[in-house]
N, C-alpha and C positions, 0 to 999 in steps of 0.2 A: 311197335318198334319199326323204324324205317328200314326198307330193304336196301341192299348195296346199290350205290349209285342213285338212290332216290333223292330228289331234291325237294325240300319242304318249302311251300309257298308261304311267304310272310304276308302281313296285312298290307304292305305297300305294293304288292304285285311283283316285287323283285324276288328272284330265286335266292334262297339262303341255305347254307349248310349248317348242320347242327351237330353238336357233340352227342355221341351215342350213349353217354353215361348220364349227363345232366340236361341235355337239350339246349344248352347255351349256343348262341351264334358263334360260328368260327369262320374265318376267312378261307377262301380257296388256297391261299398261300400257306396258312397254318396247316391245313389238311395235307397239302403237298409235302411240306417239310416234316411234320410230326406224325402224320397218319401212316396207314399201311400202304401196300402197293395199289390198293383201290381207293386211296384217299379217304378211308374211313377213319374217324377219330373216336377213340373210346375213353378219352379223358382230355380235359382242357385246363386252362389256367383258372377257371371258375371252380373246378371240382378236384384239381390235383395241385400239388406244389410245383413250382417252376423247376425245381431240381428233378422231380419225378418225370415231368414232361421232357426236360432236356436229356435225361438218361434213357429215353425211349419207351417209357411206360404208357404213352398215349396211344400207341398203335396196336396194342393187344387187348382183347376183350377181358381177359382175366388177370390183368396187371394189378400190382399193388396200388391201391388208391390212397396214397398218403394225403392226409388232411392238410389244409392250408394252415 
């Protein structure tokens, strides 16, 4: 599991952020808006419903993981 503020290198050589729940790519903007104070995201639109993300469940590790 990645450590806080760790950036995972992709195959293209560009730095990428990943969801801590499903490892899907997330943009820095998504992490800033929906992540916690350290821009960590524990759920994204690939592993949570849009309603759950919008209601703030992506920024906590033990949040309700509503299925899509």
